[in-house]
C-alpha positions as CSV (number, residue, x, y, z in Angstrom):
1,M,30.1,73.8,105.8
2,A,32.0,77.0,105.0
3,K,35.1,75.0,104.3
4,E,33.3,72.7,101.8
5,K,31.9,75.7,100.0
6,E,35.3,77.3,99.7
7,E,36.7,74.0,98.3
8,K,34.0,73.9,95.6
9,K,34.8,77.5,94.7
10,D,38.4,76.6,94.4
11,E,37.6,73.6,92.1
12,K,35.5,75.8,89.9
13,A,38.3,78.3,89.9
14,D,40.7,75.6,88.8
15,K,38.5,74.4,85.8
16,P,39.1,76.4,82.6
17,E,36.0,78.1,81.2
18,K,34.8,77.1,77.7
19,A,35.5,79.5,75.0
20,E,32.4,80.9,73.4
21,L,32.1,80.2,69.5
22,S,31.9,83.1,67.1
23,P,28.9,83.4,64.7
24,E,31.1,82.3,61.7
25,D,32.3,79.2,63.5
26,A,28.8,78.3,64.6
27,A,27.6,78.7,61.0
28,A,30.4,76.5,59.6
29,K,29.7,73.9,62.2
30,A,26.1,73.8,61.3
31,K,26.9,73.6,57.6
32,K,29.2,70.6,58.3
33,R,26.4,68.9,60.2
34,K,24.0,69.4,57.3
35,L,26.6,68.1,54.8
36,L,27.1,65.1,56.9
37,V,23.4,64.4,57.1
38,L,23.1,64.8,53.3
39,I,26.0,62.4,52.7
40,I,24.5,59.8,55.0
41,A,21.1,60.2,53.3
42,G,22.8,59.8,49.9
43,V,24.6,56.7,51.0
44,V,21.3,55.2,52.3
45,L,19.5,56.2,49.1
46,T,22.2,54.8,46.8
47,A,22.1,51.6,48.8
48,G,18.3,51.4,48.4
49,I,18.5,52.1,44.6
50,G,21.3,49.7,44.1
51,G,19.4,47.0,46.0
52,G,16.2,47.7,44.0
53,L,18.2,47.7,40.7
54,A,19.9,44.4,41.7
55,A,16.5,43.0,42.6
56,F,15.1,44.2,39.2
57,L,18.0,42.8,37.3
58,A,17.7,39.5,39.3
59,G,14.0,39.4,38.6
60,G,14.6,40.1,34.9
61,S,17.2,37.4,34.7
62,A,14.9,35.0,36.5
63,S,12.1,35.9,34.1
64,K,14.4,35.4,31.1
65,M,15.6,32.1,32.5
66,A,12.0,31.0,33.1
67,A,11.0,32.1,29.6
68,K,14.0,30.2,28.1
69,T,13.1,27.2,30.3
70,G,9.5,27.4,29.1
71,E,10.5,27.8,25.5
72,G,12.9,24.8,25.8
73,E,10.1,22.7,27.3
74,K,7.8,23.8,24.6
75,K,10.3,22.9,21.9
76,E,10.9,19.6,23.6
77,A,7.2,18.9,23.7
78,E,6.9,19.7,20.0
79,G,9.8,17.5,19.2
80,E,8.2,14.6,21.2
81,K,4.9,15.3,19.4
82,K,6.6,15.2,15.9
83,E,8.5,12.1,16.9
84,A,5.2,10.4,18.0
85,E,3.5,11.5,14.7
86,K,6.5,10.2,12.8
87,K,6.3,6.8,14.6
88,E,2.6,6.7,14.1
89,G,3.0,7.4,10.3
90,E,5.7,4.7,10.1
91,G,3.3,2.4,11.9
92,E,0.5,3.1,9.5
93,K,2.9,2.7,6.5
94,K,4.1,-0.7,7.9
95,E,0.4,-1.7,8.4
96,G,-0.4,-0.7,4.8
97,E,2.6,-2.6,3.5
98,K,1.5,-5.6,5.6
99,K,-2.0,-5.4,4.1
100,E,-0.6,-5.0,0.6
101,A,1.6,-8.1,1.2
102,E,-1.4,-10.1,2.5
103,K,-3.4,-8.9,-0.5
104,K,-0.7,-10.0,-2.9
105,E,-0.3,-13.3,-1.1
106,G,-4.1,-13.8,-1.3
107,E,-4.0,-13.1,-5.1
108,G,-1.1,-15.5,-5.4
109,E,-3.0,-18.2,-3.6
110,K,-6.0,-17.4,-5.8
111,K,-4.0,-17.7,-9.0
112,E,-2.4,-20.9,-7.6
113,G,-5.8,-22.3,-6.9
114,E,-7.0,-21.3,-10.4
115,K,-3.9,-22.9,-11.9
116,K,-4.5,-26.1,-10.0
117,E,-8.2,-26.1,-11.0
118,A,-7.2,-25.6,-14.7
119,E,-4.6,-28.5,-14.4
120,K,-7.3,-30.6,-12.8
121,K,-9.7,-29.9,-15.6
122,E,-7.1,-30.6,-18.2
123,A,-6.2,-33.9,-16.5
124,D,-9.9,-34.8,-16.3
125,K,-10.2,-34.1,-20.1
126,K,-7.1,-36.3,-20.8
127,D,-8.6,-39.0,-18.6
128,A,-11.9,-38.7,-20.3
129,K,-10.3,-38.8,-23.7
130,T,-8.2,-41.9,-22.7
131,T,-11.3,-43.6,-21.4
132,K,-13.2,-42.7,-24.5
133,L,-10.4,-44.1,-26.8
134,E,-10.3,-47.2,-24.7
135,G,-14.0,-47.7,-25.4
136,V,-15.0,-47.6,-21.7
137,D,-17.2,-44.5,-22.0
138,F,-18.5,-42.6,-25.0
139,G,-20.4,-39.4,-25.2
140,C,-23.6,-38.7,-27.2
141,T,-23.5,-38.9,-31.0
142,L,-25.3,-36.9,-33.6
143,P,-25.3,-38.3,-37.2
144,L,-25.2,-35.9,-40.2
145,Q,-27.1,-36.5,-43.4
146,A,-25.2,-38.6,-46.0
147,F,-22.8,-36.9,-48.4
148,H,-22.6,-37.7,-52.1
149,L,-19.5,-36.1,-53.5
150,N,-17.1,-36.2,-56.4
151,L,-13.5,-36.8,-55.4
152,G,-10.4,-34.9,-56.5
153,N,-8.7,-35.5,-59.9
154,P,-11.6,-34.7,-62.2
155,L,-10.0,-36.7,-65.0
156,E,-10.9,-40.0,-63.2
157,N,-14.4,-38.8,-62.3
158,R,-14.5,-40.7,-59.0
159,Y,-17.4,-40.7,-56.6
160,I,-17.8,-41.1,-52.8
161,R,-20.8,-41.7,-50.6
162,L,-19.9,-40.7,-47.0
163,E,-21.8,-40.8,-43.7
164,I,-20.4,-39.4,-40.4
165,A,-21.5,-38.9,-36.8
166,L,-20.3,-36.3,-34.3
167,E,-19.5,-37.2,-30.7
168,Y,-20.0,-34.5,-28.0
169,G,-20.3,-34.3,-24.2
170,C,-24.1,-34.9,-24.0
171,N,-24.8,-31.3,-23.0
172,D,-27.6,-29.3,-24.5
173,E,-25.4,-26.3,-25.4
174,T,-23.2,-28.3,-27.8
175,K,-26.1,-30.1,-29.4
176,A,-27.9,-26.8,-30.0
177,E,-24.8,-25.3,-31.5
178,I,-24.3,-28.4,-33.8
179,E,-27.9,-28.1,-35.1
180,K,-27.5,-24.3,-35.5
181,R,-24.3,-24.6,-37.5
182,L,-25.2,-27.5,-39.7
183,P,-24.6,-25.6,-42.9
184,Q,-21.0,-24.6,-41.8
185,L,-20.3,-28.2,-40.6
186,R,-21.5,-29.8,-43.9
187,D,-19.4,-27.3,-45.8
188,A,-16.4,-28.2,-43.7
189,V,-16.9,-32.0,-44.6
190,I,-17.4,-31.2,-48.3
191,A,-14.3,-29.0,-48.4
192,V,-12.0,-31.6,-46.8
193,T,-13.4,-34.7,-48.7
194,T,-13.5,-33.3,-52.2
195,R,-9.7,-32.6,-52.1
196,K,-8.9,-36.3,-51.6
197,T,-8.3,-38.7,-54.4
198,R,-9.4,-42.3,-54.7
199,E,-5.9,-43.6,-54.3
200,F,-5.4,-41.6,-51.1
201,L,-8.6,-42.8,-49.5
202,L,-7.9,-46.4,-50.4
203,G,-4.4,-46.2,-48.8
204,P,-3.6,-47.7,-45.4
205,D,-4.2,-44.4,-43.5
206,G,-6.4,-42.6,-45.9
207,K,-9.7,-42.9,-44.1
208,E,-8.2,-42.2,-40.7
209,Q,-6.5,-39.1,-42.1
210,L,-9.8,-38.0,-43.6
211,R,-11.6,-38.5,-40.2
212,K,-9.0,-36.4,-38.3
213,E,-9.1,-33.5,-40.9
214,I,-12.9,-33.4,-40.8
215,H,-12.8,-33.3,-37.0
216,N,-10.3,-30.4,-36.9
217,R,-12.2,-28.4,-39.6
218,I,-15.6,-28.8,-37.8
219,N,-14.1,-27.6,-34.5
220,H,-12.9,-24.5,-36.3
221,Y,-16.6,-23.4,-36.4
222,M,-17.6,-24.6,-33.0
223,S,-17.5,-22.7,-29.7
224,H,-18.4,-25.9,-27.8
225,K,-15.9,-28.3,-29.4
226,V,-17.0,-31.8,-30.5
227,D,-15.1,-34.7,-29.0
228,D,-14.6,-36.8,-32.1
229,V,-15.9,-37.6,-35.6
230,F,-16.8,-41.1,-36.7
231,I,-17.1,-42.4,-40.3
232,T,-20.2,-44.6,-40.1
233,D,-20.4,-45.5,-43.8
234,I,-18.2,-44.9,-46.9
235,L,-18.4,-46.0,-50.5
236,I,-15.8,-45.1,-53.1
237,E,-16.6,-45.7,-56.8
């Protein structure tokens, strides 16, 4: 036991004793430790601020990107809306043009129908006139009171006795107008006849020419035209 104790003492004697630090060294060492702690804290703080700033910037960029995306989608939606409105307007315009074309077509068909109706009436009149001239069918007649007139060329002092009858379409309107306009109609007969001479009336076409001129002059006064004029009696002296 004594031997072991002596060996331990020898070992302790062999180890060098630690030198004690002076107060200045101890203060410098403590200052270094504080500086190191501050540096580490600064690094940590800087890293935290940098991360927060990066996160803020990233968030701002994301917000801007989202805003731009939303704005783009809004513009796209507005563009689609305008395009739809444009197409709708074009559709309404085409529909209006279609209705206008249909209207014009209907008016054209109406005019065509009126034209055909007028042509049919004209053809019916021609047929009726032809039938009348052929003696197949005559209208109603209304005789006028006899005329006693002096002929043209007063130097010869010639005289004519004339009776005529008016043919019309057997309708009450024409008959009523003839009766209402008798003074004008008689004046028309007198005006035409007194301009003729005896030689003219006794010629081959004199009486026929007189009849046609009286017919035209009478219809000048009539709203409902008479169909024809007939000479029922004539005496020239």
